[in-house]
C-alpha positions as CSV (number, residue, x, y, z in Angstrom):
1,M,18.8,-7.0,-7.4
2,S,18.3,-9.5,-10.2
3,N,18.0,-12.4,-7.8
4,L,15.3,-10.8,-5.7
5,K,11.9,-12.3,-6.3
6,Y,8.5,-12.2,-4.5
7,A,5.2,-14.0,-4.7
8,Y,3.1,-11.1,-5.7
9,F,-0.3,-10.7,-3.9
10,P,-2.1,-7.9,-5.7
11,G,-5.2,-7.8,-3.6
12,C,-8.9,-7.6,-4.8
13,P,-8.8,-3.9,-5.8
14,S,-5.9,-4.4,-8.2
15,E,-8.2,-4.8,-11.3
16,S,-10.7,-2.2,-10.3
17,T,-10.3,0.8,-7.9
18,A,-6.5,0.3,-7.5
19,I,-5.5,-0.6,-11.0
20,D,-3.1,2.4,-11.0
21,Q,-1.4,1.0,-7.9
22,D,-1.0,-2.4,-9.5
23,M,0.3,-1.0,-12.7
24,S,2.9,1.3,-11.0
25,V,4.1,-1.5,-8.6
26,K,4.8,-3.8,-11.5
27,A,6.5,-1.1,-13.5
28,V,8.7,0.1,-10.6
29,F,9.8,-3.4,-9.6
30,E,10.6,-4.3,-13.2
31,R,12.7,-1.2,-13.5
32,L,14.5,-2.1,-10.3
33,G,15.2,-5.6,-11.6
34,V,13.0,-7.4,-9.0
35,E,10.8,-10.2,-10.2
36,L,7.1,-10.4,-9.1
37,E,5.5,-13.7,-9.7
38,E,1.7,-13.3,-9.2
39,M,0.4,-16.0,-7.0
40,E,-1.7,-18.5,-8.9
41,D,-5.3,-18.8,-7.7
42,W,-4.8,-16.4,-4.7
43,N,-7.9,-15.6,-2.7
44,C,-9.2,-12.5,-0.8
45,C,-7.5,-11.8,2.5
46,G,-10.8,-11.0,4.2
47,A,-10.2,-7.2,3.9
48,S,-11.8,-5.2,6.7
49,E,-15.2,-6.9,6.3
50,V,-14.5,-10.4,7.8
51,E,-14.8,-10.0,11.6
52,D,-14.2,-13.7,12.7
53,P,-10.4,-14.0,13.1
54,E,-10.4,-17.7,12.5
55,I,-11.9,-17.2,9.1
56,V,-9.2,-14.6,8.3
57,Y,-6.6,-17.0,9.4
58,A,-8.0,-19.8,7.2
59,L,-8.3,-17.5,4.2
60,N,-4.7,-16.4,4.5
61,A,-3.4,-19.8,5.4
62,R,-4.3,-20.8,1.9
63,N,-2.4,-17.8,0.4
64,L,0.6,-18.4,2.7
65,A,0.6,-22.1,1.7
66,I,0.6,-21.2,-2.0
67,A,3.7,-18.9,-1.5
68,E,5.4,-21.5,0.6
69,K,5.1,-24.2,-2.1
70,K,6.9,-21.8,-4.4
71,G,9.6,-21.1,-1.9
72,L,8.9,-17.3,-2.0
73,N,8.0,-14.6,0.4
74,I,4.8,-12.7,-0.2
75,M,4.8,-9.0,-1.2
76,T,1.6,-6.9,-1.4
77,P,0.9,-3.3,-2.2
78,C,-2.3,-3.3,-0.1
79,S,-2.0,-2.3,3.6
80,I,-5.1,-4.2,4.6
81,C,-3.9,-7.3,2.8
82,Y,-0.5,-6.9,4.5
83,Y,-2.2,-6.6,7.9
84,N,-4.3,-9.8,7.4
85,L,-1.5,-11.8,5.9
86,Q,0.9,-10.7,8.6
87,R,-1.3,-11.3,11.6
88,S,-2.4,-14.7,10.2
89,N,1.3,-15.6,9.6
90,K,2.1,-14.7,13.2
91,V,-0.7,-16.7,14.7
92,L,-0.3,-19.7,12.4
93,R,3.4,-19.9,13.3
94,E,2.7,-19.8,17.0
95,N,-0.5,-22.0,17.2
96,E,0.0,-25.6,16.1
97,E,-3.6,-26.5,17.1
98,L,-5.0,-23.8,14.7
99,R,-2.7,-25.1,11.9
100,K,-4.1,-28.6,12.4
101,K,-7.7,-27.3,12.5
102,I,-7.3,-25.5,9.2
103,H,-5.5,-28.5,7.7
104,S,-8.4,-30.7,8.7
105,I,-10.8,-28.4,6.6
106,D,-8.6,-28.7,3.5
107,S,-5.5,-30.8,3.3
108,S,-4.1,-28.3,0.7
109,L,-3.9,-25.7,3.4
110,T,-0.7,-27.1,4.9
111,Y,1.5,-24.2,6.0
112,N,4.7,-24.7,7.9
113,G,5.5,-21.0,8.7
114,G,8.2,-20.6,6.1
115,V,7.0,-17.4,4.5
116,E,7.8,-13.7,5.3
117,V,5.1,-11.1,4.5
118,K,6.2,-7.9,3.0
119,H,4.4,-4.6,2.3
120,V,5.6,-2.8,-0.8
121,V,7.2,0.0,1.3
122,D,9.0,-2.6,3.4
123,A,10.3,-4.3,0.3
124,L,11.5,-1.1,-1.3
125,V,13.3,0.3,1.7
126,N,14.5,-2.7,3.6
127,D,15.0,-5.3,0.9
128,I,15.9,-3.4,-2.2
129,G,17.4,-0.4,-0.3
130,I,17.5,3.3,-0.5
131,E,21.1,3.2,-2.0
132,E,20.0,0.9,-4.8
133,I,16.9,3.0,-5.6
134,S,19.0,6.2,-5.6
135,S,21.4,4.7,-8.2
136,K,18.4,4.2,-10.6
137,V,16.9,7.7,-10.2
138,Q,16.8,9.5,-13.5
139,K,14.7,12.6,-12.7
140,K,14.1,14.9,-9.8
141,V,10.7,15.2,-8.3
142,N,10.3,18.9,-7.6
143,V,7.2,18.4,-5.5
144,K,6.0,19.1,-1.9
145,V,4.6,15.9,-0.7
146,A,2.4,14.8,2.3
147,P,3.2,11.2,3.0
148,Y,0.1,9.5,4.3
149,Y,0.6,6.0,5.8
150,G,-2.9,5.3,7.1
151,C,-3.8,3.1,10.0
152,Y,-3.2,-0.4,8.6
153,M,0.5,-0.3,7.6
154,G,1.7,-0.2,11.2
155,R,-0.3,-3.2,12.2
156,P,0.1,-5.6,13.9
157,P,2.5,-3.4,16.0
158,L,4.6,-6.4,17.2
159,T,5.7,-7.2,13.7
160,A,5.6,-3.7,12.1
161,F,8.4,-2.8,9.8
162,D,8.2,0.9,10.5
163,D,7.2,2.9,13.6
164,P,3.5,2.4,14.0
165,D,2.8,5.8,15.4
166,A,5.5,7.9,13.6
167,P,6.4,6.1,10.4
168,I,9.2,7.5,8.2
169,L,10.0,5.0,5.4
170,M,7.9,6.7,2.7
171,D,9.5,10.0,3.8
172,R,12.9,8.6,3.0
173,L,11.7,7.4,-0.4
174,I,10.3,10.8,-1.2
175,E,13.5,12.6,-0.1
176,V,15.8,10.3,-2.2
177,I,13.9,11.2,-5.4
178,G,14.1,14.9,-4.7
179,G,10.7,15.5,-3.1
180,E,10.1,17.8,-0.2
181,V,8.2,16.2,2.7
182,V,5.8,18.7,4.3
183,P,5.2,18.7,8.1
184,F,2.2,16.3,8.2
185,D,3.1,14.1,11.2
186,Y,-0.1,14.7,13.2
187,R,-2.2,13.2,10.4
188,K,-0.1,10.6,8.6
189,A,-1.0,7.5,10.6
190,K,-4.7,8.4,11.2
191,C,-7.5,6.4,9.7
192,C,-8.9,7.8,6.4
193,G,-12.5,6.6,7.3
194,G,-12.5,4.0,4.6
195,P,-13.8,1.1,6.8
196,L,-16.7,3.3,7.8
197,M,-17.7,4.3,4.3
198,M,-20.6,1.9,3.9
199,T,-22.0,2.3,7.4
200,V,-21.5,5.9,8.5
201,P,-20.4,7.8,5.4
202,D,-20.8,11.2,7.1
203,I,-18.1,10.3,9.7
204,A,-15.9,8.7,7.0
205,F,-16.1,11.9,4.8
206,K,-15.1,14.1,7.8
207,M,-12.1,11.9,8.6
208,A,-10.9,12.0,5.0
209,R,-11.6,15.8,4.7
210,D,-9.4,16.4,7.8
211,I,-6.5,14.5,6.1
212,L,-6.9,16.3,2.8
213,E,-7.2,19.7,4.4
214,G,-4.3,18.9,6.7
215,A,-2.1,18.1,3.8
216,K,-3.2,21.1,1.8
217,N,-2.7,23.5,4.7
218,A,0.8,22.1,5.2
219,G,1.6,23.3,1.7
220,A,1.6,19.9,-0.1
221,D,1.3,19.7,-3.8
222,C,0.0,16.1,-3.4
223,I,-0.5,13.3,-1.0
224,V,1.4,10.0,-1.5
225,L,0.1,6.8,0.0
226,A,0.3,3.0,-0.2
227,C,-3.1,1.6,0.5
228,P,-6.0,1.1,-2.1
229,L,-8.7,1.9,0.5
230,C,-7.0,5.1,1.4
231,G,-6.6,5.8,-2.3
232,M,-10.3,5.4,-2.9
233,M,-11.2,7.7,0.0
234,L,-8.8,10.5,-0.7
235,D,-8.7,10.4,-4.5
236,A,-11.9,8.7,-5.8
237,K,-14.1,10.2,-3.1
238,Q,-12.5,13.6,-3.0
239,E,-15.1,15.3,-5.3
240,D,-17.9,13.9,-3.1
241,I,-16.2,15.2,0.0
242,E,-15.9,18.6,-1.6
243,E,-19.6,18.6,-2.5
244,A,-20.6,17.3,1.0
245,F,-18.8,20.2,2.8
246,G,-19.0,22.9,0.2
247,I,-15.3,23.2,-0.1
248,K,-12.6,22.9,-2.9
249,I,-9.5,20.8,-2.3
250,G,-8.2,19.7,-5.7
251,L,-5.3,17.8,-4.2
252,P,-3.7,15.0,-6.4
253,V,-3.3,11.7,-4.6
254,L,-0.7,9.2,-5.8
255,Y,0.6,5.8,-4.8
256,I,4.2,5.9,-3.7
257,T,5.1,3.7,-6.7
258,Q,3.6,6.2,-9.1
259,L,5.8,9.0,-7.8
260,L,8.8,6.8,-7.5
261,G,8.2,5.5,-11.0
262,L,8.3,9.1,-12.4
263,A,11.8,9.6,-10.8
264,L,12.9,6.3,-12.3
265,G,12.0,7.6,-15.8
266,I,8.9,5.4,-16.3
267,S,6.2,6.9,-18.5
268,P,3.1,8.3,-16.7
269,D,0.7,6.1,-18.6
270,K,2.6,2.9,-17.7
271,L,2.3,4.1,-14.0
272,G,-1.4,4.5,-14.4
273,L,-1.3,8.2,-13.7
274,N,-4.1,8.7,-16.3
275,K,-6.3,6.6,-14.1
276,N,-6.2,8.7,-11.0
277,V,-9.4,10.6,-10.3
278,V,-7.9,14.0,-9.3
279,D,-5.8,15.2,-12.3
280,T,-2.1,14.4,-11.8
281,K,-0.7,16.5,-14.8
282,A,0.6,19.2,-12.5
283,I,2.7,16.7,-10.6
284,V,4.0,15.0,-13.7
285,G,5.1,18.3,-15.1
286,R,7.3,19.0,-12.1
287,V,9.4,15.9,-12.5
288,V,12.4,16.8,-14.6
């Protein structure tokens, strides 16, 4: 895997609410011998706040152009960044008039459609491969896991790298490191409520509570996910959800690269496991 290299697009939460995700992605890819070159001067993808699609396309044309000049495909650990980069890539490749319009705004935004967009899960399973990852596993993860994919990873459906409604690729990663995937299918691609947090927090909390309780009732020791917004809702907001509904959940929430990193023998601190809000020590202790 030493010749595999990506233009790394960390996303805006990488230095704040998702620093643990960023740390674990870098540590895992380094251990797997894959180079990540962070894109110089990257800009926000538009997240879930920018509603005008042409603004989203323009924002991401710049990111795609930066990667294309480097001759690298983009890899991101954020499902919303993946969605915005991927849908922009599709439209820009197909719509010459739009490319010309964006180029007329800024001549540096010249993009010829030569970049592939990868989500971290796609890169791990479909580029690096389960066999290669299996060969690097040093420890067994004796944990029951609810893999939570969220609603952005399967978008846009026409270019999805996994089944949009019944995704399985994180399940495969969990199984190859010795984890037990709990029956969580009915919840694993549902929205966490994150996009509604600032406007209708009561509905957002209910959506997140349903996922957390669904995982706990399925017998999970933890939830594993691959989206910083989902991480914020299910991990950082878990105590607030408990207080709002008068319940106790206490379920650790890890990024897939944090759990994978433990199996690869990477130290918990290097994976940012001391930065998760819900304590992860019980999970770390079951990786031997």
